[in-house]
mmCIF file of the N, C-alpha and C atoms, coordinates in Angstrom:
data_MODEL
# 
_entry.id   MODEL 
# 
loop_
_atom_site.group_PDB 
_atom_site.id 
_atom_site.type_symbol 
_atom_site.label_atom_id 
_atom_site.label_alt_id 
_atom_site.label_comp_id 
_atom_site.label_asym_id 
_atom_site.label_entity_id 
_atom_site.label_seq_id 
_atom_site.pdbx_PDB_ins_code 
_atom_site.Cartn_x 
_atom_site.Cartn_y 
_atom_site.Cartn_z 
_atom_site.occupancy 
_atom_site.B_iso_or_equiv 
_atom_site.pdbx_formal_charge 
_atom_site.auth_seq_id 
_atom_site.auth_comp_id 
_atom_site.auth_asym_id 
_atom_site.auth_atom_id 
_atom_site.pdbx_PDB_model_num 
ATOM 1   N N  . UNK A 1 1  ? 65.649 103.807 -14.215 1.00 0.00 ? 1  UNK A N  1 
ATOM 2   C CA . UNK A 1 1  ? 64.800 104.620 -13.540 1.00 0.00 ? 1  UNK A CA 1 
ATOM 3   C C  . UNK A 1 1  ? 63.539 106.219 -13.666 1.00 0.00 ? 1  UNK A C  1 
ATOM 4   N N  . UNK A 1 2  ? 63.689 106.268 -14.977 1.00 0.00 ? 2  UNK A N  1 
ATOM 5   C CA . UNK A 1 2  ? 62.775 107.026 -15.775 1.00 0.00 ? 2  UNK A CA 1 
ATOM 6   C C  . UNK A 1 2  ? 61.827 105.805 -15.889 1.00 0.00 ? 2  UNK A C  1 
ATOM 7   N N  . UNK A 1 3  ? 61.362 105.300 -15.868 1.00 0.00 ? 3  UNK A N  1 
ATOM 8   C CA . UNK A 1 3  ? 59.809 103.979 -16.122 1.00 0.00 ? 3  UNK A CA 1 
ATOM 9   C C  . UNK A 1 3  ? 59.643 104.149 -14.204 1.00 0.00 ? 3  UNK A C  1 
ATOM 10  N N  . UNK A 1 4  ? 60.761 104.243 -13.475 1.00 0.00 ? 4  UNK A N  1 
ATOM 11  C CA . UNK A 1 4  ? 59.832 104.458 -12.537 1.00 0.00 ? 4  UNK A CA 1 
ATOM 12  C C  . UNK A 1 4  ? 59.062 105.828 -11.639 1.00 0.00 ? 4  UNK A C  1 
ATOM 13  N N  . UNK A 1 5  ? 59.887 106.744 -12.830 1.00 0.00 ? 5  UNK A N  1 
ATOM 14  C CA . UNK A 1 5  ? 58.609 108.199 -12.241 1.00 0.00 ? 5  UNK A CA 1 
ATOM 15  C C  . UNK A 1 5  ? 57.818 108.896 -13.134 1.00 0.00 ? 5  UNK A C  1 
ATOM 16  N N  . UNK A 1 6  ? 57.943 107.738 -14.328 1.00 0.00 ? 6  UNK A N  1 
ATOM 17  C CA . UNK A 1 6  ? 56.145 107.723 -15.322 1.00 0.00 ? 6  UNK A CA 1 
ATOM 18  C C  . UNK A 1 6  ? 55.310 106.517 -14.046 1.00 0.00 ? 6  UNK A C  1 
ATOM 19  N N  . UNK A 1 7  ? 55.809 105.564 -13.645 1.00 0.00 ? 7  UNK A N  1 
ATOM 20  C CA . UNK A 1 7  ? 55.093 104.720 -13.652 1.00 0.00 ? 7  UNK A CA 1 
ATOM 21  C C  . UNK A 1 7  ? 54.102 105.594 -12.185 1.00 0.00 ? 7  UNK A C  1 
ATOM 22  N N  . UNK A 1 8  ? 55.327 106.129 -11.237 1.00 0.00 ? 8  UNK A N  1 
ATOM 23  C CA . UNK A 1 8  ? 54.398 107.304 -10.033 1.00 0.00 ? 8  UNK A CA 1 
ATOM 24  C C  . UNK A 1 8  ? 53.833 108.109 -10.042 1.00 0.00 ? 8  UNK A C  1 
ATOM 25  N N  . UNK A 1 9  ? 54.047 108.832 -11.668 1.00 0.00 ? 9  UNK A N  1 
ATOM 26  C CA . UNK A 1 9  ? 53.488 110.394 -11.624 1.00 0.00 ? 9  UNK A CA 1 
ATOM 27  C C  . UNK A 1 9  ? 52.396 110.054 -12.291 1.00 0.00 ? 9  UNK A C  1 
ATOM 28  N N  . UNK A 1 10 ? 52.432 108.430 -12.868 1.00 0.00 ? 10 UNK A N  1 
ATOM 29  C CA . UNK A 1 10 ? 51.496 108.887 -14.301 1.00 0.00 ? 10 UNK A CA 1 
ATOM 30  C C  . UNK A 1 10 ? 49.413 109.083 -13.740 1.00 0.00 ? 10 UNK A C  1 
ATOM 31  N N  . UNK A 1 11 ? 49.090 108.519 -12.541 1.00 0.00 ? 11 UNK A N  1 
ATOM 32  C CA . UNK A 1 11 ? 48.145 107.768 -12.128 1.00 0.00 ? 11 UNK A CA 1 
ATOM 33  C C  . UNK A 1 11 ? 47.625 109.550 -11.203 1.00 0.00 ? 11 UNK A C  1 
ATOM 34  N N  . UNK A 1 12 ? 48.562 110.106 -11.430 1.00 0.00 ? 12 UNK A N  1 
ATOM 35  C CA . UNK A 1 12 ? 48.342 111.718 -10.590 1.00 0.00 ? 12 UNK A CA 1 
ATOM 36  C C  . UNK A 1 12 ? 47.631 112.174 -11.380 1.00 0.00 ? 12 UNK A C  1 
ATOM 37  N N  . UNK A 1 13 ? 47.960 112.518 -12.837 1.00 0.00 ? 13 UNK A N  1 
ATOM 38  C CA . UNK A 1 13 ? 47.359 113.283 -13.724 1.00 0.00 ? 13 UNK A CA 1 
ATOM 39  C C  . UNK A 1 13 ? 46.446 113.294 -14.403 1.00 0.00 ? 13 UNK A C  1 
ATOM 40  N N  . UNK A 1 14 ? 45.609 114.236 -15.288 1.00 0.00 ? 14 UNK A N  1 
ATOM 41  C CA . UNK A 1 14 ? 44.682 113.486 -15.539 1.00 0.00 ? 14 UNK A CA 1 
ATOM 42  C C  . UNK A 1 14 ? 45.466 112.950 -17.207 1.00 0.00 ? 14 UNK A C  1 
ATOM 43  N N  . UNK A 1 15 ? 46.203 113.918 -18.318 1.00 0.00 ? 15 UNK A N  1 
ATOM 44  C CA . UNK A 1 15 ? 46.368 113.462 -19.334 1.00 0.00 ? 15 UNK A CA 1 
ATOM 45  C C  . UNK A 1 15 ? 48.078 113.029 -19.037 1.00 0.00 ? 15 UNK A C  1 
ATOM 46  N N  . UNK A 1 16 ? 48.261 112.248 -19.402 1.00 0.00 ? 16 UNK A N  1 
ATOM 47  C CA . UNK A 1 16 ? 49.828 111.189 -18.942 1.00 0.00 ? 16 UNK A CA 1 
ATOM 48  C C  . UNK A 1 16 ? 50.765 111.567 -19.963 1.00 0.00 ? 16 UNK A C  1 
ATOM 49  N N  . UNK A 1 17 ? 50.294 112.323 -21.374 1.00 0.00 ? 17 UNK A N  1 
ATOM 50  C CA . UNK A 1 17 ? 51.201 112.636 -22.492 1.00 0.00 ? 17 UNK A CA 1 
ATOM 51  C C  . UNK A 1 17 ? 51.678 114.020 -22.625 1.00 0.00 ? 17 UNK A C  1 
ATOM 52  N N  . UNK A 1 18 ? 50.638 115.227 -21.422 1.00 0.00 ? 18 UNK A N  1 
ATOM 53  C CA . UNK A 1 18 ? 51.131 115.741 -20.988 1.00 0.00 ? 18 UNK A CA 1 
ATOM 54  C C  . UNK A 1 18 ? 52.530 116.132 -20.117 1.00 0.00 ? 18 UNK A C  1 
ATOM 55  N N  . UNK A 1 19 ? 52.802 115.207 -19.876 1.00 0.00 ? 19 UNK A N  1 
ATOM 56  C CA . UNK A 1 19 ? 53.778 115.045 -18.829 1.00 0.00 ? 19 UNK A CA 1 
ATOM 57  C C  . UNK A 1 19 ? 55.106 114.610 -19.200 1.00 0.00 ? 19 UNK A C  1 
ATOM 58  N N  . UNK A 1 20 ? 56.161 115.328 -19.237 1.00 0.00 ? 20 UNK A N  1 
ATOM 59  C CA . UNK A 1 20 ? 57.886 115.707 -19.713 1.00 0.00 ? 20 UNK A CA 1 
ATOM 60  C C  . UNK A 1 20 ? 58.945 114.992 -18.869 1.00 0.00 ? 20 UNK A C  1 
ATOM 61  N N  . UNK A 1 21 ? 59.161 114.297 -19.199 1.00 0.00 ? 21 UNK A N  1 
ATOM 62  C CA . UNK A 1 21 ? 60.357 113.930 -17.531 1.00 0.00 ? 21 UNK A CA 1 
ATOM 63  C C  . UNK A 1 21 ? 61.723 114.397 -18.735 1.00 0.00 ? 21 UNK A C  1 
ATOM 64  N N  . UNK A 1 22 ? 62.203 115.042 -18.374 1.00 0.00 ? 22 UNK A N  1 
ATOM 65  C CA . UNK A 1 22 ? 63.742 115.202 -18.759 1.00 0.00 ? 22 UNK A CA 1 
ATOM 66  C C  . UNK A 1 22 ? 64.945 115.058 -17.672 1.00 0.00 ? 22 UNK A C  1 
ATOM 67  N N  . UNK A 1 23 ? 66.040 113.626 -18.473 1.00 0.00 ? 23 UNK A N  1 
ATOM 68  C CA . UNK A 1 23 ? 66.859 113.317 -17.709 1.00 0.00 ? 23 UNK A CA 1 
ATOM 69  C C  . UNK A 1 23 ? 68.302 114.096 -17.814 1.00 0.00 ? 23 UNK A C  1 
ATOM 70  N N  . UNK A 1 24 ? 69.120 114.558 -16.986 1.00 0.00 ? 24 UNK A N  1 
ATOM 71  C CA . UNK A 1 24 ? 70.538 115.115 -17.056 1.00 0.00 ? 24 UNK A CA 1 
ATOM 72  C C  . UNK A 1 24 ? 71.232 114.268 -16.210 1.00 0.00 ? 24 UNK A C  1 
ATOM 73  N N  . UNK A 1 25 ? 72.181 114.006 -16.798 1.00 0.00 ? 25 UNK A N  1 
ATOM 74  C CA . UNK A 1 25 ? 73.203 113.034 -15.580 1.00 0.00 ? 25 UNK A CA 1 
ATOM 75  C C  . UNK A 1 25 ? 74.737 113.303 -16.137 1.00 0.00 ? 25 UNK A C  1 
ATOM 76  N N  . UNK A 1 26 ? 75.202 113.580 -15.078 1.00 0.00 ? 26 UNK A N  1 
ATOM 77  C CA . UNK A 1 26 ? 76.654 113.365 -15.167 1.00 0.00 ? 26 UNK A CA 1 
ATOM 78  C C  . UNK A 1 26 ? 77.729 112.567 -14.396 1.00 0.00 ? 26 UNK A C  1 
ATOM 79  N N  . UNK A 1 27 ? 78.314 111.980 -14.815 1.00 0.00 ? 27 UNK A N  1 
ATOM 80  C CA . UNK A 1 27 ? 79.424 110.506 -13.780 1.00 0.00 ? 27 UNK A CA 1 
ATOM 81  C C  . UNK A 1 27 ? 77.646 110.204 -12.969 1.00 0.00 ? 27 UNK A C  1 
ATOM 82  N N  . UNK A 1 28 ? 78.283 109.891 -11.805 1.00 0.00 ? 28 UNK A N  1 
ATOM 83  C CA . UNK A 1 28 ? 76.898 109.664 -10.747 1.00 0.00 ? 28 UNK A CA 1 
ATOM 84  C C  . UNK A 1 28 ? 75.621 110.130 -10.653 1.00 0.00 ? 28 UNK A C  1 
ATOM 85  N N  . UNK A 1 29 ? 75.603 111.666 -10.609 1.00 0.00 ? 29 UNK A N  1 
ATOM 86  C CA . UNK A 1 29 ? 74.716 112.517 -10.276 1.00 0.00 ? 29 UNK A CA 1 
ATOM 87  C C  . UNK A 1 29 ? 73.204 112.223 -11.640 1.00 0.00 ? 29 UNK A C  1 
ATOM 88  N N  . UNK A 1 30 ? 72.694 112.637 -10.774 1.00 0.00 ? 30 UNK A N  1 
ATOM 89  C CA . UNK A 1 30 ? 70.697 112.189 -12.628 1.00 0.00 ? 30 UNK A CA 1 
ATOM 90  C C  . UNK A 1 30 ? 70.246 113.318 -11.687 1.00 0.00 ? 30 UNK A C  1 
ATOM 91  N N  . UNK A 1 31 ? 69.594 114.384 -12.761 1.00 0.00 ? 31 UNK A N  1 
ATOM 92  C CA . UNK A 1 31 ? 68.727 114.721 -12.744 1.00 0.00 ? 31 UNK A CA 1 
ATOM 93  C C  . UNK A 1 31 ? 67.180 114.688 -13.132 1.00 0.00 ? 31 UNK A C  1 
ATOM 94  N N  . UNK A 1 32 ? 66.804 114.307 -13.109 1.00 0.00 ? 32 UNK A N  1 
ATOM 95  C CA . UNK A 1 32 ? 65.095 114.394 -13.231 1.00 0.00 ? 32 UNK A CA 1 
ATOM 96  C C  . UNK A 1 32 ? 63.949 115.419 -13.383 1.00 0.00 ? 32 UNK A C  1 
ATOM 97  N N  . UNK A 1 33 ? 64.069 115.968 -14.203 1.00 0.00 ? 33 UNK A N  1 
ATOM 98  C CA . UNK A 1 33 ? 63.142 117.745 -14.749 1.00 0.00 ? 33 UNK A CA 1 
ATOM 99  C C  . UNK A 1 33 ? 61.793 117.248 -15.038 1.00 0.00 ? 33 UNK A C  1 
ATOM 100 N N  . UNK A 1 34 ? 61.166 117.099 -14.140 1.00 0.00 ? 34 UNK A N  1 
ATOM 101 C CA . UNK A 1 34 ? 59.472 116.762 -14.574 1.00 0.00 ? 34 UNK A CA 1 
ATOM 102 C C  . UNK A 1 34 ? 58.526 117.725 -14.638 1.00 0.00 ? 34 UNK A C  1 
ATOM 103 N N  . UNK A 1 35 ? 58.048 117.843 -15.729 1.00 0.00 ? 35 UNK A N  1 
ATOM 104 C CA . UNK A 1 35 ? 57.254 118.445 -16.932 1.00 0.00 ? 35 UNK A CA 1 
ATOM 105 C C  . UNK A 1 35 ? 55.820 118.934 -16.269 1.00 0.00 ? 35 UNK A C  1 
ATOM 106 N N  . UNK A 1 36 ? 54.830 119.407 -15.391 1.00 0.00 ? 36 UNK A N  1 
ATOM 107 C CA . UNK A 1 36 ? 53.383 119.522 -15.510 1.00 0.00 ? 36 UNK A CA 1 
ATOM 108 C C  . UNK A 1 36 ? 52.555 119.951 -15.109 1.00 0.00 ? 36 UNK A C  1 
ATOM 109 N N  . UNK A 1 37 ? 51.674 120.075 -15.792 1.00 0.00 ? 37 UNK A N  1 
ATOM 110 C CA . UNK A 1 37 ? 50.777 121.239 -16.546 1.00 0.00 ? 37 UNK A CA 1 
ATOM 111 C C  . UNK A 1 37 ? 49.862 122.056 -15.269 1.00 0.00 ? 37 UNK A C  1 
ATOM 112 N N  . UNK A 1 38 ? 49.876 123.019 -15.492 1.00 0.00 ? 38 UNK A N  1 
ATOM 113 C CA . UNK A 1 38 ? 49.249 123.517 -13.933 1.00 0.00 ? 38 UNK A CA 1 
ATOM 114 C C  . UNK A 1 38 ? 48.079 123.064 -13.604 1.00 0.00 ? 38 UNK A C  1 
ATOM 115 N N  . UNK A 1 39 ? 46.989 122.847 -14.199 1.00 0.00 ? 39 UNK A N  1 
ATOM 116 C CA . UNK A 1 39 ? 46.369 121.693 -13.643 1.00 0.00 ? 39 UNK A CA 1 
ATOM 117 C C  . UNK A 1 39 ? 46.581 120.546 -12.841 1.00 0.00 ? 39 UNK A C  1 
ATOM 118 N N  . UNK A 1 40 ? 47.280 120.376 -13.114 1.00 0.00 ? 40 UNK A N  1 
ATOM 119 C CA . UNK A 1 40 ? 47.361 118.623 -11.551 1.00 0.00 ? 40 UNK A CA 1 
ATOM 120 C C  . UNK A 1 40 ? 48.944 118.969 -10.623 1.00 0.00 ? 40 UNK A C  1 
ATOM 121 N N  . UNK A 1 41 ? 49.087 120.066 -11.246 1.00 0.00 ? 41 UNK A N  1 
ATOM 122 C CA . UNK A 1 41 ? 50.545 120.297 -10.678 1.00 0.00 ? 41 UNK A CA 1 
ATOM 123 C C  . UNK A 1 41 ? 51.124 119.627 -8.886  1.00 0.00 ? 41 UNK A C  1 
ATOM 124 N N  . UNK A 1 42 ? 48.995 120.745 -8.369  1.00 0.00 ? 42 UNK A N  1 
ATOM 125 C CA . UNK A 1 42 ? 48.811 120.174 -7.099  1.00 0.00 ? 42 UNK A CA 1 
ATOM 126 C C  . UNK A 1 42 ? 49.043 118.512 -6.666  1.00 0.00 ? 42 UNK A C  1 
ATOM 127 N N  . UNK A 1 43 ? 48.457 118.226 -8.071  1.00 0.00 ? 43 UNK A N  1 
ATOM 128 C CA . UNK A 1 43 ? 47.997 116.557 -7.458  1.00 0.00 ? 43 UNK A CA 1 
ATOM 129 C C  . UNK A 1 43 ? 49.691 115.894 -7.615  1.00 0.00 ? 43 UNK A C  1 
ATOM 130 N N  . UNK A 1 44 ? 50.858 116.131 -7.936  1.00 0.00 ? 44 UNK A N  1 
ATOM 131 C CA . UNK A 1 44 ? 51.489 115.813 -7.914  1.00 0.00 ? 44 UNK A CA 1 
ATOM 132 C C  . UNK A 1 44 ? 52.231 116.073 -6.332  1.00 0.00 ? 44 UNK A C  1 
ATOM 133 N N  . UNK A 1 45 ? 52.614 117.309 -6.286  1.00 0.00 ? 45 UNK A N  1 
ATOM 134 C CA . UNK A 1 45 ? 53.180 117.732 -5.122  1.00 0.00 ? 45 UNK A CA 1 
ATOM 135 C C  . UNK A 1 45 ? 52.646 117.594 -3.842  1.00 0.00 ? 45 UNK A C  1 
ATOM 136 N N  . UNK A 1 46 ? 50.994 117.168 -3.917  1.00 0.00 ? 46 UNK A N  1 
ATOM 137 C CA . UNK A 1 46 ? 50.487 116.424 -2.573  1.00 0.00 ? 46 UNK A CA 1 
ATOM 138 C C  . UNK A 1 46 ? 50.219 117.364 -1.465  1.00 0.00 ? 46 UNK A C  1 
ATOM 139 N N  . UNK A 1 47 ? 49.209 117.395 -0.078  1.00 0.00 ? 47 UNK A N  1 
ATOM 140 C CA . UNK A 1 47 ? 49.755 118.239 0.690   1.00 0.00 ? 47 UNK A CA 1 
ATOM 141 C C  . UNK A 1 47 ? 50.159 118.430 1.394   1.00 0.00 ? 47 UNK A C  1 
ATOM 142 N N  . UNK A 1 48 ? 51.047 119.358 1.811   1.00 0.00 ? 48 UNK A N  1 
ATOM 143 C CA . UNK A 1 48 ? 52.348 119.825 2.034   1.00 0.00 ? 48 UNK A CA 1 
ATOM 144 C C  . UNK A 1 48 ? 53.578 118.953 1.761   1.00 0.00 ? 48 UNK A C  1 
ATOM 145 N N  . UNK A 1 49 ? 53.073 119.143 0.483   1.00 0.00 ? 49 UNK A N  1 
ATOM 146 C CA . UNK A 1 49 ? 54.379 118.707 -0.600  1.00 0.00 ? 49 UNK A CA 1 
ATOM 147 C C  . UNK A 1 49 ? 54.805 116.974 0.414   1.00 0.00 ? 49 UNK A C  1 
ATOM 148 N N  . UNK A 1 50 ? 53.387 116.089 0.054   1.00 0.00 ? 50 UNK A N  1 
ATOM 149 C CA . UNK A 1 50 ? 54.340 114.469 0.957   1.00 0.00 ? 50 UNK A CA 1 
ATOM 150 C C  . UNK A 1 50 ? 54.156 113.298 0.328   1.00 0.00 ? 50 UNK A C  1 
ATOM 151 N N  . UNK A 1 51 ? 52.920 113.943 -1.447  1.00 0.00 ? 51 UNK A N  1 
ATOM 152 C CA . UNK A 1 51 ? 53.083 113.385 -2.200  1.00 0.00 ? 51 UNK A CA 1 
ATOM 153 C C  . UNK A 1 51 ? 54.501 113.063 -3.534  1.00 0.00 ? 51 UNK A C  1 
ATOM 154 N N  . UNK A 1 52 ? 55.394 114.392 -3.376  1.00 0.00 ? 52 UNK A N  1 
ATOM 155 C CA . UNK A 1 52 ? 56.002 114.546 -4.260  1.00 0.00 ? 52 UNK A CA 1 
ATOM 156 C C  . UNK A 1 52 ? 57.494 114.381 -2.831  1.00 0.00 ? 52 UNK A C  1 
ATOM 157 N N  . UNK A 1 53 ? 57.639 114.102 -1.904  1.00 0.00 ? 53 UNK A N  1 
ATOM 158 C CA . UNK A 1 53 ? 58.506 113.807 -0.476  1.00 0.00 ? 53 UNK A CA 1 
ATOM 159 C C  . UNK A 1 53 ? 58.366 112.356 -0.882  1.00 0.00 ? 53 UNK A C  1 
ATOM 160 N N  . UNK A 1 54 ? 56.804 111.258 -1.465  1.00 0.00 ? 54 UNK A N  1 
ATOM 161 C CA . UNK A 1 54 ? 57.129 109.834 -1.042  1.00 0.00 ? 54 UNK A CA 1 
ATOM 162 C C  . UNK A 1 54 ? 58.119 109.780 -2.712  1.00 0.00 ? 54 UNK A C  1 
ATOM 163 N N  . UNK A 1 55 ? 57.580 110.216 -3.675  1.00 0.00 ? 55 UNK A N  1 
ATOM 164 C CA . UNK A 1 55 ? 58.456 109.793 -5.081  1.00 0.00 ? 55 UNK A CA 1 
ATOM 165 C C  . UNK A 1 55 ? 59.683 110.752 -5.119  1.00 0.00 ? 55 UNK A C  1 
ATOM 166 N N  . UNK A 1 56 ? 60.200 111.253 -4.694  1.00 0.00 ? 56 UNK A N  1 
ATOM 167 C CA . UNK A 1 56 ? 61.557 111.138 -4.251  1.00 0.00 ? 56 UNK A CA 1 
ATOM 168 C C  . UNK A 1 56 ? 62.300 110.225 -3.452  1.00 0.00 ? 56 UNK A C  1 
ATOM 169 N N  . UNK A 1 57 ? 61.564 110.121 -2.463  1.00 0.00 ? 57 UNK A N  1 
ATOM 170 C CA . UNK A 1 57 ? 61.717 108.629 -1.826  1.00 0.00 ? 57 UNK A CA 1 
ATOM 171 C C  . UNK A 1 57 ? 62.516 106.875 -2.335  1.00 0.00 ? 57 UNK A C  1 
ATOM 172 N N  . UNK A 1 58 ? 60.935 106.767 -3.233  1.00 0.00 ? 58 UNK A N  1 
ATOM 173 C CA . UNK A 1 58 ? 60.851 105.816 -3.693  1.00 0.00 ? 58 UNK A CA 1 
ATOM 174 C C  . UNK A 1 58 ? 62.341 106.025 -5.053  1.00 0.00 ? 58 UNK A C  1 
ATOM 175 N N  . UNK A 1 59 ? 61.862 106.962 -5.503  1.00 0.00 ? 59 UNK A N  1 
ATOM 176 C CA . UNK A 1 59 ? 63.409 107.350 -6.967  1.00 0.00 ? 59 UNK A CA 1 
ATOM 177 C C  . UNK A 1 59 ? 64.529 106.814 -5.780  1.00 0.00 ? 59 UNK A C  1 
ATOM 178 N N  . UNK A 1 60 ? 65.018 107.433 -4.843  1.00 0.00 ? 60 UNK A N  1 
ATOM 179 C CA . UNK A 1 60 ? 66.801 107.385 -4.256  1.00 0.00 ? 60 UNK A CA 1 
ATOM 180 C C  . UNK A 1 60 ? 66.567 106.546 -3.884  1.00 0.00 ? 60 UNK A C  1 
ATOM 181 N N  . UNK A 1 61 ? 65.447 105.091 -3.342  1.00 0.00 ? 61 UNK A N  1 
ATOM 182 C CA . UNK A 1 61 ? 65.828 103.743 -2.715  1.00 0.00 ? 61 UNK A CA 1 
ATOM 183 C C  . UNK A 1 61 ? 66.386 102.703 -4.559  1.00 0.00 ? 61 UNK A C  1 
ATOM 184 N N  . UNK A 1 62 ? 65.928 102.952 -5.624  1.00 0.00 ? 62 UNK A N  1 
ATOM 185 C CA . UNK A 1 62 ? 65.918 103.274 -6.299  1.00 0.00 ? 62 UNK A CA 1 
ATOM 186 C C  . UNK A 1 62 ? 67.648 103.166 -6.851  1.00 0.00 ? 62 UNK A C  1 
ATOM 187 N N  . UNK A 1 63 ? 67.718 104.368 -6.567  1.00 0.00 ? 63 UNK A N  1 
ATOM 188 C CA . UNK A 1 63 ? 69.096 105.559 -7.167  1.00 0.00 ? 63 UNK A CA 1 
ATOM 189 C C  . UNK A 1 63 ? 70.118 104.843 -6.151  1.00 0.00 ? 63 UNK A C  1 
ATOM 190 N N  . UNK A 1 64 ? 70.048 104.491 -4.951  1.00 0.00 ? 64 UNK A N  1 
ATOM 191 C CA . UNK A 1 64 ? 70.633 103.410 -3.825  1.00 0.00 ? 64 UNK A CA 1 
ATOM 192 C C  . UNK A 1 64 ? 71.158 102.064 -4.704  1.00 0.00 ? 64 UNK A C  1 
ATOM 193 N N  . UNK A 1 65 ? 70.184 101.854 -5.123  1.00 0.00 ? 65 UNK A N  1 
ATOM 194 C CA . UNK A 1 65 ? 69.662 100.164 -5.861  1.00 0.00 ? 65 UNK A CA 1 
ATOM 195 C C  . UNK A 1 65 ? 71.016 99.899  -7.224  1.00 0.00 ? 65 UNK A C  1 
ATOM 196 N N  . UNK A 1 66 ? 71.151 101.516 -7.734  1.00 0.00 ? 66 UNK A N  1 
ATOM 197 C CA . UNK A 1 66 ? 72.131 100.712 -8.880  1.00 0.00 ? 66 UNK A CA 1 
ATOM 198 C C  . UNK A 1 66 ? 72.776 102.191 -8.923  1.00 0.00 ? 66 UNK A C  1 
ATOM 199 N N  . UNK A 1 67 ? 73.701 102.459 -7.502  1.00 0.00 ? 67 UNK A N  1 
ATOM 200 C CA . UNK A 1 67 ? 74.677 103.064 -7.316  1.00 0.00 ? 67 UNK A CA 1 
ATOM 201 C C  . UNK A 1 67 ? 74.745 104.829 -7.629  1.00 0.00 ? 67 UNK A C  1 
ATOM 202 N N  . UNK A 1 68 ? 74.270 105.052 -7.460  1.00 0.00 ? 68 UNK A N  1 
ATOM 203 C CA . UNK A 1 68 ? 74.202 106.378 -8.723  1.00 0.00 ? 68 UNK A CA 1 
ATOM 204 C C  . UNK A 1 68 ? 73.352 107.645 -7.153  1.00 0.00 ? 68 UNK A C  1 
ATOM 205 N N  . UNK A 1 69 ? 73.340 108.713 -7.297  1.00 0.00 ? 69 UNK A N  1 
ATOM 206 C CA . UNK A 1 69 ? 72.545 109.834 -6.771  1.00 0.00 ? 69 UNK A CA 1 
ATOM 207 C C  . UNK A 1 69 ? 71.364 110.265 -7.489  1.00 0.00 ? 69 UNK A C  1 
ATOM 208 N N  . UNK A 1 70 ? 70.134 110.438 -6.936  1.00 0.00 ? 70 UNK A N  1 
ATOM 209 C CA . UNK A 1 70 ? 69.066 110.558 -7.920  1.00 0.00 ? 70 UNK A CA 1 
ATOM 210 C C  . UNK A 1 70 ? 68.331 112.160 -7.327  1.00 0.00 ? 70 UNK A C  1 
ATOM 211 N N  . UNK A 1 71 ? 67.479 113.068 -8.126  1.00 0.00 ? 71 UNK A N  1 
ATOM 212 C CA . UNK A 1 71 ? 67.106 114.207 -7.703  1.00 0.00 ? 71 UNK A CA 1 
ATOM 213 C C  . UNK A 1 71 ? 66.359 114.086 -8.451  1.00 0.00 ? 71 UNK A C  1 
ATOM 214 N N  . UNK A 1 72 ? 65.273 114.777 -8.437  1.00 0.00 ? 72 UNK A N  1 
ATOM 215 C CA . UNK A 1 72 ? 63.973 115.073 -8.502  1.00 0.00 ? 72 UNK A CA 1 
ATOM 216 C C  . UNK A 1 72 ? 63.123 117.038 -8.524  1.00 0.00 ? 72 UNK A C  1 
ATOM 217 N N  . UNK A 1 73 ? 63.266 117.462 -9.831  1.00 0.00 ? 73 UNK A N  1 
ATOM 218 C CA . UNK A 1 73 ? 62.687 118.345 -9.856  1.00 0.00 ? 73 UNK A CA 1 
ATOM 219 C C  . UNK A 1 73 ? 61.250 119.015 -10.549 1.00 0.00 ? 73 UNK A C  1 
ATOM 220 N N  . UNK A 1 74 ? 60.437 119.529 -10.065 1.00 0.00 ? 74 UNK A N  1 
ATOM 221 C CA . UNK A 1 74 ? 58.965 119.516 -10.824 1.00 0.00 ? 74 UNK A CA 1 
ATOM 222 C C  . UNK A 1 74 ? 58.953 120.943 -10.842 1.00 0.00 ? 74 UNK A C  1 
ATOM 223 N N  . UNK A 1 75 ? 58.148 121.042 -11.845 1.00 0.00 ? 75 UNK A N  1 
ATOM 224 C CA . UNK A 1 75 ? 57.802 122.196 -12.506 1.00 0.00 ? 75 UNK A CA 1 
ATOM 225 C C  . UNK A 1 75 ? 57.037 122.228 -13.727 1.00 0.00 ? 75 UNK A C  1 
ATOM 226 N N  . UNK A 1 76 ? 56.003 123.545 -13.048 1.00 0.00 ? 76 UNK A N  1 
ATOM 227 C CA . UNK A 1 76 ? 54.627 123.866 -13.942 1.00 0.00 ? 76 UNK A CA 1 
ATOM 228 C C  . UNK A 1 76 ? 54.977 124.508 -15.248 1.00 0.00 ? 76 UNK A C  1 
ATOM 229 N N  . UNK A 1 77 ? 54.040 123.893 -16.205 1.00 0.00 ? 77 UNK A N  1 
ATOM 230 C CA . UNK A 1 77 ? 53.972 124.324 -17.900 1.00 0.00 ? 77 UNK A CA 1 
ATOM 231 C C  . UNK A 1 77 ? 52.749 125.241 -17.735 1.00 0.00 ? 77 UNK A C  1 
# 
């Protein structure tokens, strides 16, 4: 699932190397913490949060397919 998250966020940021994705897993719960540079945070969140909602929905579909629960948190670096 981390590869899907990288694939979705990659085109939105200016430098992919500055984006850091951390994965925390407890049983069937997976939490991803995505650290995004300050200049790109608006692109990742999108207008009225539409972009991050879409990313979360796509990740949720993948999580259901893998029989787990996934949560994404975006923080500014």
